[in-house]
ChimeraX commands (.cxc) that place a marker at each C-alpha (Angstrom):
marker #1 position 25.50,35.36,-117.89 radius 0.5
marker #1 position 27.47,34.50,-114.76 radius 0.5
marker #1 position 28.08,30.88,-113.84 radius 0.5
marker #1 position 28.12,30.35,-110.09 radius 0.5
marker #1 position 29.06,27.15,-108.27 radius 0.5
marker #1 position 27.98,26.30,-104.73 radius 0.5
marker #1 position 30.07,23.53,-103.16 radius 0.5
marker #1 position 27.42,22.39,-100.70 radius 0.5
marker #1 position 23.76,23.03,-100.00 radius 0.5
marker #1 position 23.55,22.73,-96.23 radius 0.5
marker #1 position 21.92,25.47,-94.18 radius 0.5
marker #1 position 24.39,28.21,-95.15 radius 0.5
marker #1 position 24.57,27.02,-98.76 radius 0.5
marker #1 position 20.79,27.23,-99.01 radius 0.5
marker #1 position 20.86,30.77,-97.64 radius 0.5
marker #1 position 23.38,31.88,-100.27 radius 0.5
marker #1 position 21.39,30.09,-102.98 radius 0.5
marker #1 position 18.22,31.94,-101.99 radius 0.5
marker #1 position 20.00,35.29,-101.96 radius 0.5
marker #1 position 21.63,34.60,-105.32 radius 0.5
marker #1 position 18.27,33.68,-106.84 radius 0.5
marker #1 position 16.82,36.95,-105.54 radius 0.5
marker #1 position 19.68,38.95,-107.06 radius 0.5
marker #1 position 19.24,40.99,-110.23 radius 0.5
marker #1 position 22.32,39.66,-112.05 radius 0.5
marker #1 position 21.72,37.11,-114.83 radius 0.5
marker #1 position 23.22,33.86,-113.59 radius 0.5
marker #1 position 23.32,30.10,-114.05 radius 0.5
marker #1 position 23.71,28.29,-110.73 radius 0.5
marker #1 position 25.49,24.97,-110.32 radius 0.5
marker #1 position 25.96,22.95,-107.15 radius 0.5
marker #1 position 28.38,20.21,-106.16 radius 0.5
marker #1 position 26.57,17.88,-103.76 radius 0.5
marker #1 position 28.43,14.87,-102.40 radius 0.5
marker #1 position 25.15,13.61,-100.89 radius 0.5
marker #1 position 23.49,13.25,-104.29 radius 0.5
marker #1 position 21.20,15.14,-106.65 radius 0.5
marker #1 position 17.77,16.35,-105.49 radius 0.5
marker #1 position 15.94,17.95,-108.41 radius 0.5
marker #1 position 12.71,18.25,-106.44 radius 0.5
marker #1 position 14.23,20.47,-103.75 radius 0.5
marker #1 position 16.49,22.44,-106.12 radius 0.5
marker #1 position 14.75,22.41,-109.53 radius 0.5
marker #1 position 16.53,25.54,-110.82 radius 0.5
marker #1 position 20.04,24.37,-109.90 radius 0.5
marker #1 position 22.28,22.28,-112.15 radius 0.5
marker #1 position 23.59,19.66,-109.73 radius 0.5
marker #1 position 26.76,17.59,-109.81 radius 0.5
marker #1 position 27.99,14.78,-107.58 radius 0.5
marker #1 position 31.62,15.30,-108.58 radius 0.5
marker #1 position 33.58,18.53,-108.08 radius 0.5
marker #1 position 35.78,17.98,-111.11 radius 0.5
marker #1 position 32.68,17.59,-113.29 radius 0.5
marker #1 position 31.20,20.78,-111.87 radius 0.5
marker #1 position 34.42,22.68,-112.63 radius 0.5
marker #1 position 34.36,21.57,-116.28 radius 0.5
marker #1 position 31.34,23.87,-116.59 radius 0.5
marker #1 position 33.84,26.75,-116.18 radius 0.5
marker #1 position 32.12,28.67,-113.35 radius 0.5
marker #1 position 33.09,32.30,-112.79 radius 0.5
marker #1 position 32.63,32.18,-109.01 radius 0.5
marker #1 position 32.70,29.39,-106.44 radius 0.5
marker #1 position 30.90,29.65,-103.10 radius 0.5
marker #1 position 32.78,27.28,-100.76 radius 0.5
marker #1 position 29.97,26.21,-98.43 radius 0.5
marker #1 position 30.93,22.67,-97.41 radius 0.5
marker #1 position 32.28,21.71,-93.94 radius 0.5
marker #1 position 35.21,23.74,-92.60 radius 0.5
marker #1 position 37.67,20.84,-92.83 radius 0.5
marker #1 position 37.12,20.70,-96.62 radius 0.5
marker #1 position 37.35,24.43,-97.33 radius 0.5
marker #1 position 41.00,24.70,-98.34 radius 0.5
marker #1 position 41.02,21.59,-100.53 radius 0.5
marker #1 position 37.83,22.70,-102.28 radius 0.5
marker #1 position 38.85,26.34,-102.61 radius 0.5
marker #1 position 42.24,25.37,-104.06 radius 0.5
marker #1 position 40.62,23.16,-106.70 radius 0.5
marker #1 position 38.23,25.96,-107.62 radius 0.5
marker #1 position 41.04,28.54,-107.70 radius 0.5
marker #1 position 43.08,26.34,-110.02 radius 0.5
marker #1 position 40.05,26.33,-112.33 radius 0.5
marker #1 position 40.06,30.13,-112.29 radius 0.5
marker #1 position 37.08,30.74,-109.99 radius 0.5
marker #1 position 36.80,33.82,-107.84 radius 0.5
marker #1 position 36.17,32.62,-104.28 radius 0.5
marker #1 position 33.53,33.31,-101.65 radius 0.5
marker #1 position 34.58,31.09,-98.73 radius 0.5
marker #1 position 32.35,30.56,-95.73 radius 0.5
marker #1 position 33.95,31.31,-92.38 radius 0.5
marker #1 position 36.26,30.12,-91.02 radius 0.5
marker #1 position 38.80,29.73,-93.80 radius 0.5
marker #1 position 39.99,26.43,-92.31 radius 0.5
marker #1 position 40.51,24.41,-89.16 radius 0.5
marker #1 position 44.28,24.26,-89.70 radius 0.5
marker #1 position 47.06,25.99,-91.65 radius 0.5
marker #1 position 47.66,22.94,-93.88 radius 0.5
marker #1 position 47.44,23.80,-97.57 radius 0.5
marker #1 position 47.06,27.55,-97.08 radius 0.5
marker #1 position 50.31,28.45,-98.84 radius 0.5
marker #1 position 49.21,26.62,-101.99 radius 0.5
marker #1 position 45.79,28.29,-101.87 radius 0.5
marker #1 position 47.27,31.77,-101.40 radius 0.5
marker #1 position 49.81,31.24,-104.19 radius 0.5
marker #1 position 47.12,29.95,-106.56 radius 0.5
marker #1 position 44.83,32.90,-105.81 radius 0.5
marker #1 position 47.64,35.41,-106.35 radius 0.5
marker #1 position 48.91,33.71,-109.50 radius 0.5
marker #1 position 45.43,33.69,-111.06 radius 0.5
marker #1 position 44.57,37.21,-109.78 radius 0.5
marker #1 position 41.34,36.04,-108.10 radius 0.5
marker #1 position 39.00,37.97,-105.86 radius 0.5
marker #1 position 38.85,35.99,-102.62 radius 0.5
marker #1 position 36.61,36.69,-99.66 radius 0.5
marker #1 position 36.07,34.91,-96.34 radius 0.5
marker #1 position 32.45,35.44,-95.26 radius 0.5
marker #1 position 32.64,37.28,-91.95 radius 0.5
marker #1 position 29.13,38.66,-92.29 radius 0.5
marker #1 position 28.98,40.54,-88.98 radius 0.5
marker #1 position 31.11,43.28,-90.53 radius 0.5
marker #1 position 27.89,44.13,-92.38 radius 0.5
marker #1 position 25.73,44.15,-89.24 radius 0.5
marker #1 position 24.23,47.66,-88.83 radius 0.5
marker #1 position 25.14,47.81,-85.12 radius 0.5
marker #1 position 28.81,47.12,-85.84 radius 0.5
marker #1 position 28.87,49.42,-88.86 radius 0.5
marker #1 position 27.43,52.20,-86.69 radius 0.5
marker #1 position 29.99,51.49,-83.95 radius 0.5
marker #1 position 32.76,51.57,-86.56 radius 0.5
marker #1 position 31.67,55.07,-87.61 radius 0.5
marker #1 position 31.53,56.19,-83.94 radius 0.5
marker #1 position 35.10,54.97,-83.41 radius 0.5
marker #1 position 36.25,56.67,-86.61 radius 0.5
marker #1 position 34.76,59.91,-85.26 radius 0.5
marker #1 position 36.56,59.46,-81.91 radius 0.5
marker #1 position 33.19,59.64,-80.11 radius 0.5
marker #1 position 34.50,58.11,-76.86 radius 0.5
marker #1 position 38.14,59.09,-77.19 radius 0.5
marker #1 position 41.06,56.69,-76.94 radius 0.5
marker #1 position 39.94,53.09,-76.54 radius 0.5
marker #1 position 41.12,51.50,-73.29 radius 0.5
marker #1 position 39.23,48.20,-73.33 radius 0.5
marker #1 position 36.44,46.22,-74.94 radius 0.5
marker #1 position 34.37,43.12,-74.17 radius 0.5
marker #1 position 32.68,41.02,-76.85 radius 0.5
marker #1 position 30.24,38.27,-75.87 radius 0.5
marker #1 position 28.62,35.56,-77.96 radius 0.5
marker #1 position 26.66,32.78,-76.26 radius 0.5
marker #1 position 23.88,30.56,-77.58 radius 0.5
marker #1 position 22.57,27.00,-77.29 radius 0.5
marker #1 position 24.06,24.65,-79.89 radius 0.5
marker #1 position 21.06,22.24,-79.99 radius 0.5
marker #1 position 18.88,25.17,-81.13 radius 0.5
marker #1 position 21.07,25.99,-84.11 radius 0.5
marker #1 position 19.81,23.22,-86.39 radius 0.5
marker #1 position 16.55,21.89,-84.89 radius 0.5
marker #1 position 16.16,19.20,-87.56 radius 0.5
marker #1 position 19.58,17.66,-86.89 radius 0.5
marker #1 position 21.12,15.95,-83.89 radius 0.5
marker #1 position 23.70,18.54,-82.85 radius 0.5
marker #1 position 26.03,15.78,-81.63 radius 0.5
marker #1 position 26.47,14.57,-85.23 radius 0.5
marker #1 position 27.01,18.06,-86.69 radius 0.5
marker #1 position 30.40,19.40,-87.70 radius 0.5
marker #1 position 30.13,21.85,-84.80 radius 0.5
marker #1 position 30.54,18.95,-82.37 radius 0.5
marker #1 position 33.61,17.49,-84.10 radius 0.5
marker #1 position 36.97,19.31,-83.87 radius 0.5
marker #1 position 38.33,17.22,-86.76 radius 0.5
marker #1 position 35.72,18.85,-89.01 radius 0.5
marker #1 position 36.43,22.35,-87.73 radius 0.5
marker #1 position 33.85,22.45,-84.96 radius 0.5
marker #1 position 34.20,24.22,-81.64 radius 0.5
marker #1 position 33.31,27.59,-80.19 radius 0.5
marker #1 position 36.49,29.31,-81.37 radius 0.5
marker #1 position 36.01,28.63,-85.09 radius 0.5
marker #1 position 32.21,28.44,-85.17 radius 0.5
marker #1 position 31.92,31.79,-83.38 radius 0.5
marker #1 position 34.94,33.35,-85.05 radius 0.5
marker #1 position 32.87,36.43,-85.96 radius 0.5
marker #1 position 33.75,38.05,-82.62 radius 0.5
marker #1 position 37.46,37.47,-83.18 radius 0.5
marker #1 position 37.16,38.90,-86.69 radius 0.5
marker #1 position 35.05,41.96,-85.99 radius 0.5
marker #1 position 37.05,43.04,-82.93 radius 0.5
marker #1 position 40.20,42.80,-85.05 radius 0.5
marker #1 position 38.38,44.88,-87.71 radius 0.5
marker #1 position 37.30,47.52,-85.17 radius 0.5
marker #1 position 40.38,47.71,-82.93 radius 0.5
marker #1 position 43.34,46.70,-85.10 radius 0.5
marker #1 position 46.26,44.32,-84.95 radius 0.5
marker #1 position 46.71,41.94,-82.03 radius 0.5
marker #1 position 50.10,41.80,-80.29 radius 0.5
marker #1 position 49.32,39.40,-77.42 radius 0.5
marker #1 position 46.74,36.66,-76.75 radius 0.5
marker #1 position 45.91,34.65,-73.62 radius 0.5
marker #1 position 43.02,32.18,-73.49 radius 0.5
marker #1 position 41.23,29.35,-71.74 radius 0.5
marker #1 position 39.52,26.95,-74.12 radius 0.5
marker #1 position 37.68,23.80,-73.04 radius 0.5
marker #1 position 34.45,22.16,-71.95 radius 0.5
marker #1 position 32.23,23.02,-69.01 radius 0.5
marker #1 position 28.72,21.93,-70.10 radius 0.5
marker #1 position 26.91,18.61,-70.38 radius 0.5
marker #1 position 26.38,18.89,-74.15 radius 0.5
marker #1 position 28.39,15.71,-74.69 radius 0.5
marker #1 position 30.43,16.92,-77.67 radius 0.5
marker #1 position 34.11,16.51,-78.53 radius 0.5
marker #1 position 34.76,20.13,-79.48 radius 0.5
marker #1 position 35.22,22.97,-76.98 radius 0.5
marker #1 position 32.03,24.62,-75.72 radius 0.5
marker #1 position 33.69,27.70,-74.21 radius 0.5
marker #1 position 36.54,30.07,-74.93 radius 0.5
marker #1 position 37.66,32.98,-72.77 radius 0.5
marker #1 position 40.15,35.12,-74.68 radius 0.5
marker #1 position 42.15,38.15,-73.56 radius 0.5
marker #1 position 43.93,40.25,-76.18 radius 0.5
marker #1 position 46.14,43.29,-76.38 radius 0.5
marker #1 position 46.02,45.44,-79.50 radius 0.5
marker #1 position 48.87,47.36,-81.07 radius 0.5
marker #1 position 47.28,50.57,-79.81 radius 0.5
marker #1 position 47.42,49.29,-76.21 radius 0.5
marker #1 position 43.73,48.49,-75.76 radius 0.5
marker #1 position 42.90,45.32,-73.81 radius 0.5
marker #1 position 40.05,43.16,-75.06 radius 0.5
marker #1 position 38.09,40.21,-73.74 radius 0.5
marker #1 position 36.08,37.81,-75.92 radius 0.5
marker #1 position 33.68,35.22,-74.49 radius 0.5
marker #1 position 32.36,32.46,-76.76 radius 0.5
marker #1 position 30.09,29.58,-75.76 radius 0.5
marker #1 position 27.77,26.88,-77.10 radius 0.5
marker #1 position 25.58,26.40,-74.01 radius 0.5
marker #1 position 23.84,29.68,-73.10 radius 0.5
marker #1 position 20.03,29.01,-73.01 radius 0.5
marker #1 position 19.05,32.57,-73.96 radius 0.5
marker #1 position 21.18,33.92,-76.82 radius 0.5
marker #1 position 23.36,36.95,-76.19 radius 0.5
marker #1 position 25.61,38.82,-78.61 radius 0.5
marker #1 position 26.98,42.10,-77.31 radius 0.5
marker #1 position 29.97,44.44,-77.46 radius 0.5
marker #1 position 30.98,47.00,-74.82 radius 0.5
marker #1 position 33.71,49.56,-75.40 radius 0.5
marker #1 position 35.31,51.83,-72.81 radius 0.5
marker #1 position 37.21,54.90,-73.97 radius 0.5
marker #1 position 38.86,57.91,-72.37 radius 0.5
marker #1 position 35.70,60.01,-72.68 radius 0.5
marker #1 position 32.80,57.57,-72.70 radius 0.5
marker #1 position 31.39,54.14,-73.39 radius 0.5
marker #1 position 29.54,52.38,-76.21 radius 0.5
marker #1 position 27.40,49.30,-75.70 radius 0.5
marker #1 position 25.90,47.44,-78.65 radius 0.5
marker #1 position 23.43,44.56,-78.74 radius 0.5
marker #1 position 23.56,42.72,-82.05 radius 0.5
marker #1 position 20.38,40.76,-81.38 radius 0.5
marker #1 position 17.99,43.57,-80.48 radius 0.5
marker #1 position 19.76,46.19,-82.61 radius 0.5
marker #1 position 20.43,48.76,-79.90 radius 0.5
marker #1 position 23.40,51.02,-79.24 radius 0.5
marker #1 position 23.94,52.99,-76.01 radius 0.5
marker #1 position 26.40,55.87,-76.16 radius 0.5
marker #1 position 27.43,57.61,-72.95 radius 0.5
marker #1 position 29.85,60.53,-72.66 radius 0.5
marker #1 position 30.27,63.38,-70.19 radius 0.5
marker #1 position 28.12,65.52,-72.48 radius 0.5
marker #1 position 25.21,63.19,-73.24 radius 0.5
marker #1 position 23.64,59.74,-73.01 radius 0.5
marker #1 position 21.83,58.38,-76.05 radius 0.5
marker #1 position 20.15,55.16,-77.11 radius 0.5
marker #1 position 19.81,54.27,-80.79 radius 0.5
marker #1 position 17.46,51.60,-82.13 radius 0.5
marker #1 position 18.38,50.19,-85.53 radius 0.5
marker #1 position 15.78,48.35,-87.61 radius 0.5
marker #1 position 17.05,45.34,-89.52 radius 0.5
marker #1 position 16.52,41.65,-90.23 radius 0.5
marker #1 position 19.19,38.97,-89.98 radius 0.5
marker #1 position 18.92,38.57,-93.74 radius 0.5
marker #1 position 20.00,42.18,-94.32 radius 0.5
marker #1 position 23.66,41.67,-93.49 radius 0.5
marker #1 position 23.91,38.60,-95.74 radius 0.5
marker #1 position 22.38,40.56,-98.59 radius 0.5
marker #1 position 24.79,43.48,-98.02 radius 0.5
marker #1 position 27.71,41.06,-97.87 radius 0.5
marker #1 position 26.69,39.41,-101.12 radius 0.5
marker #1 position 26.30,42.74,-102.92 radius 0.5
marker #1 position 29.70,43.88,-101.66 radius 0.5
marker #1 position 31.34,40.69,-102.91 radius 0.5
marker #1 position 29.64,40.71,-106.29 radius 0.5
marker link #1:1,2 radius 0.2
marker link #1:2,3 radius 0.2
marker link #1:3,4 radius 0.2
marker link #1:4,5 radius 0.2
marker link #1:5,6 radius 0.2
marker link #1:6,7 radius 0.2
marker link #1:7,8 radius 0.2
marker link #1:8,9 radius 0.2
marker link #1:9,10 radius 0.2
marker link #1:10,11 radius 0.2
marker link #1:11,12 radius 0.2
marker link #1:12,13 radius 0.2
marker link #1:13,14 radius 0.2
marker link #1:14,15 radius 0.2
marker link #1:15,16 radius 0.2
marker link #1:16,17 radius 0.2
marker link #1:17,18 radius 0.2
marker link #1:18,19 radius 0.2
marker link #1:19,20 radius 0.2
marker link #1:20,21 radius 0.2
marker link #1:21,22 radius 0.2
marker link #1:22,23 radius 0.2
marker link #1:23,24 radius 0.2
marker link #1:24,25 radius 0.2
marker link #1:25,26 radius 0.2
marker link #1:26,27 radius 0.2
marker link #1:27,28 radius 0.2
marker link #1:28,29 radius 0.2
marker link #1:29,30 radius 0.2
marker link #1:30,31 radius 0.2
marker link #1:31,32 radius 0.2
marker link #1:32,33 radius 0.2
marker link #1:33,34 radius 0.2
marker link #1:34,35 radius 0.2
marker link #1:35,36 radius 0.2
marker link #1:36,37 radius 0.2
marker link #1:37,38 radius 0.2
marker link #1:38,39 radius 0.2
marker link #1:39,40 radius 0.2
marker link #1:40,41 radius 0.2
marker link #1:41,42 radius 0.2
marker link #1:42,43 radius 0.2
marker link #1:43,44 radius 0.2
marker link #1:44,45 radius 0.2
marker link #1:45,46 radius 0.2
marker link #1:46,47 radius 0.2
marker link #1:47,48 radius 0.2
marker link #1:48,49 radius 0.2
marker link #1:49,50 radius 0.2
marker link #1:50,51 radius 0.2
marker link #1:51,52 radius 0.2
marker link #1:52,53 radius 0.2
marker link #1:53,54 radius 0.2
marker link #1:54,55 radius 0.2
marker link #1:55,56 radius 0.2
marker link #1:56,57 radius 0.2
marker link #1:57,58 radius 0.2
marker link #1:58,59 radius 0.2
marker link #1:59,60 radius 0.2
marker link #1:60,61 radius 0.2
marker link #1:61,62 radius 0.2
marker link #1:62,63 radius 0.2
marker link #1:63,64 radius 0.2
marker link #1:64,65 radius 0.2
marker link #1:65,66 radius 0.2
marker link #1:66,67 radius 0.2
marker link #1:67,68 radius 0.2
marker link #1:68,69 radius 0.2
marker link #1:69,70 radius 0.2
marker link #1:70,71 radius 0.2
marker link #1:71,72 radius 0.2
marker link #1:72,73 radius 0.2
marker link #1:73,74 radius 0.2
marker link #1:74,75 radius 0.2
marker link #1:75,76 radius 0.2
marker link #1:76,77 radius 0.2
marker link #1:77,78 radius 0.2
marker link #1:78,79 radius 0.2
marker link #1:79,80 radius 0.2
marker link #1:80,81 radius 0.2
marker link #1:81,82 radius 0.2
marker link #1:82,83 radius 0.2
marker link #1:83,84 radius 0.2
marker link #1:84,85 radius 0.2
marker link #1:85,86 radius 0.2
marker link #1:86,87 radius 0.2
marker link #1:87,88 radius 0.2
marker link #1:88,89 radius 0.2
marker link #1:89,90 radius 0.2
marker link #1:90,91 radius 0.2
marker link #1:91,92 radius 0.2
marker link #1:92,93 radius 0.2
marker link #1:93,94 radius 0.2
marker link #1:94,95 radius 0.2
marker link #1:95,96 radius 0.2
marker link #1:96,97 radius 0.2
marker link #1:97,98 radius 0.2
marker link #1:98,99 radius 0.2
marker link #1:99,100 radius 0.2
marker link #1:100,101 radius 0.2
marker link #1:101,102 radius 0.2
marker link #1:102,103 radius 0.2
marker link #1:103,104 radius 0.2
marker link #1:104,105 radius 0.2
marker link #1:105,106 radius 0.2
marker link #1:106,107 radius 0.2
marker link #1:107,108 radius 0.2
marker link #1:108,109 radius 0.2
marker link #1:109,110 radius 0.2
marker link #1:110,111 radius 0.2
marker link #1:111,112 radius 0.2
marker link #1:112,113 radius 0.2
marker link #1:113,114 radius 0.2
marker link #1:114,115 radius 0.2
marker link #1:115,116 radius 0.2
marker link #1:116,117 radius 0.2
marker link #1:117,118 radius 0.2
marker link #1:118,119 radius 0.2
marker link #1:119,120 radius 0.2
marker link #1:120,121 radius 0.2
marker link #1:121,122 radius 0.2
marker link #1:122,123 radius 0.2
marker link #1:123,124 radius 0.2
marker link #1:124,125 radius 0.2
marker link #1:125,126 radius 0.2
marker link #1:126,127 radius 0.2
marker link #1:127,128 radius 0.2
marker link #1:128,129 radius 0.2
marker link #1:129,130 radius 0.2
marker link #1:130,131 radius 0.2
marker link #1:131,132 radius 0.2
marker link #1:132,133 radius 0.2
marker link #1:133,134 radius 0.2
marker link #1:134,135 radius 0.2
marker link #1:135,136 radius 0.2
marker link #1:136,137 radius 0.2
marker link #1:137,138 radius 0.2
marker link #1:138,139 radius 0.2
marker link #1:139,140 radius 0.2
marker link #1:140,141 radius 0.2
marker link #1:141,142 radius 0.2
marker link #1:142,143 radius 0.2
marker link #1:143,144 radius 0.2
marker link #1:144,145 radius 0.2
marker link #1:145,146 radius 0.2
marker link #1:146,147 radius 0.2
marker link #1:147,148 radius 0.2
marker link #1:148,149 radius 0.2
marker link #1:149,150 radius 0.2
marker link #1:150,151 radius 0.2
marker link #1:151,152 radius 0.2
marker link #1:152,153 radius 0.2
marker link #1:153,154 radius 0.2
marker link #1:154,155 radius 0.2
marker link #1:155,156 radius 0.2
marker link #1:156,157 radius 0.2
marker link #1:157,158 radius 0.2
marker link #1:158,159 radius 0.2
marker link #1:159,160 radius 0.2
marker link #1:160,161 radius 0.2
marker link #1:161,162 radius 0.2
marker link #1:162,163 radius 0.2
marker link #1:163,164 radius 0.2
marker link #1:164,165 radius 0.2
marker link #1:165,166 radius 0.2
marker link #1:166,167 radius 0.2
marker link #1:167,168 radius 0.2
marker link #1:168,169 radius 0.2
marker link #1:169,170 radius 0.2
marker link #1:170,171 radius 0.2
marker link #1:171,172 radius 0.2
marker link #1:172,173 radius 0.2
marker link #1:173,174 radius 0.2
marker link #1:174,175 radius 0.2
marker link #1:175,176 radius 0.2
marker link #1:176,177 radius 0.2
marker link #1:177,178 radius 0.2
marker link #1:178,179 radius 0.2
marker link #1:179,180 radius 0.2
marker link #1:180,181 radius 0.2
marker link #1:181,182 radius 0.2
marker link #1:182,183 radius 0.2
marker link #1:183,184 radius 0.2
marker link #1:184,185 radius 0.2
marker link #1:185,186 radius 0.2
marker link #1:186,187 radius 0.2
marker link #1:187,188 radius 0.2
marker link #1:188,189 radius 0.2
marker link #1:189,190 radius 0.2
marker link #1:190,191 radius 0.2
marker link #1:191,192 radius 0.2
marker link #1:192,193 radius 0.2
marker link #1:193,194 radius 0.2
marker link #1:194,195 radius 0.2
marker link #1:195,196 radius 0.2
marker link #1:196,197 radius 0.2
marker link #1:197,198 radius 0.2
marker link #1:198,199 radius 0.2
marker link #1:199,200 radius 0.2
marker link #1:200,201 radius 0.2
marker link #1:201,202 radius 0.2
marker link #1:202,203 radius 0.2
marker link #1:203,204 radius 0.2
marker link #1:204,205 radius 0.2
marker link #1:205,206 radius 0.2
marker link #1:206,207 radius 0.2
marker link #1:207,208 radius 0.2
marker link #1:208,209 radius 0.2
marker link #1:209,210 radius 0.2
marker link #1:210,211 radius 0.2
marker link #1:211,212 radius 0.2
marker link #1:212,213 radius 0.2
marker link #1:213,214 radius 0.2
marker link #1:214,215 radius 0.2
marker link #1:215,216 radius 0.2
marker link #1:216,217 radius 0.2
marker link #1:217,218 radius 0.2
marker link #1:218,219 radius 0.2
marker link #1:219,220 radius 0.2
marker link #1:220,221 radius 0.2
marker link #1:221,222 radius 0.2
marker link #1:222,223 radius 0.2
marker link #1:223,224 radius 0.2
marker link #1:224,225 radius 0.2
marker link #1:225,226 radius 0.2
marker link #1:226,227 radius 0.2
marker link #1:227,228 radius 0.2
marker link #1:228,229 radius 0.2
marker link #1:229,230 radius 0.2
marker link #1:230,231 radius 0.2
marker link #1:231,232 radius 0.2
marker link #1:232,233 radius 0.2
marker link #1:233,234 radius 0.2
marker link #1:234,235 radius 0.2
marker link #1:235,236 radius 0.2
marker link #1:236,237 radius 0.2
marker link #1:237,238 radius 0.2
marker link #1:238,239 radius 0.2
marker link #1:239,240 radius 0.2
marker link #1:240,241 radius 0.2
marker link #1:241,242 radius 0.2
marker link #1:242,243 radius 0.2
marker link #1:243,244 radius 0.2
marker link #1:244,245 radius 0.2
marker link #1:245,246 radius 0.2
marker link #1:246,247 radius 0.2
marker link #1:247,248 radius 0.2
marker link #1:248,249 radius 0.2
marker link #1:249,250 radius 0.2
marker link #1:250,251 radius 0.2
marker link #1:251,252 radius 0.2
marker link #1:252,253 radius 0.2
marker link #1:253,254 radius 0.2
marker link #1:254,255 radius 0.2
marker link #1:255,256 radius 0.2
marker link #1:256,257 radius 0.2
marker link #1:257,258 radius 0.2
marker link #1:258,259 radius 0.2
marker link #1:259,260 radius 0.2
marker link #1:260,261 radius 0.2
marker link #1:261,262 radius 0.2
marker link #1:262,263 radius 0.2
marker link #1:263,264 radius 0.2
marker link #1:264,265 radius 0.2
marker link #1:265,266 radius 0.2
marker link #1:266,267 radius 0.2
marker link #1:267,268 radius 0.2
marker link #1:268,269 radius 0.2
marker link #1:269,270 radius 0.2
marker link #1:270,271 radius 0.2
marker link #1:271,272 radius 0.2
marker link #1:272,273 radius 0.2
marker link #1:273,274 radius 0.2
marker link #1:274,275 radius 0.2
marker link #1:275,276 radius 0.2
marker link #1:276,277 radius 0.2
marker link #1:277,278 radius 0.2
marker link #1:278,279 radius 0.2
marker link #1:279,280 radius 0.2
marker link #1:280,281 radius 0.2
marker link #1:281,282 radius 0.2
marker link #1:282,283 radius 0.2
marker link #1:283,284 radius 0.2
marker link #1:284,285 radius 0.2
marker link #1:285,286 radius 0.2
view
């Protein structure tokens, strides 16, 4: 019987709870909830209002699902108690405390994962295999785009009071939409140079940045551009890659990939649900 601790049951914590409950491993689920116990909403979860009390239950794994600004403090406490760690992205909003966390994880030989779930998106996994097979030759450049409307993210909450709107809590387009930074690093390798413009251009009325335009150079010499924003009315999440012998264009929302080379032009349609990549991520971690 595995003991699993969730350190927050907000929207992402609830998603992980649902996936865990659907999993075929025998498990006992605990939750640390600073907002208080709610046995009606979570009848099958053993709830605690104190993290130290939750850790006395000796959980095997901790899912760090509270606000970004609390991740390192919470993860370090769980690591000191011997928990393997599944940490929601991003790892933190600053570098403070990271050395202690890393040292604790290494000393206790803990599996530690930061949840960059788009690595499990079928479009990106397919693109990864195309790049591995040198389908479009040497990569010269790439453009990743992620834009959506922050007020639509959590319809039951005033977006201006969410952590996304507060840079002190880890909000802002750069960290909230860090998936694009992560998956382009995963696909194209180490970054040797970064230029960016980060700020506010919309009338959302939030303290955190609502746009980031980032230009990167990889160790292989490819030049990349990443656009992130909080204000786009119609969501868009795309990647375009230009190589020496062709191009690849992927749409992560509609699940399409266009491959064009001198020899052929092909469109692939991948069937998936947004839940699929979270399920694949969870299985990989477990």
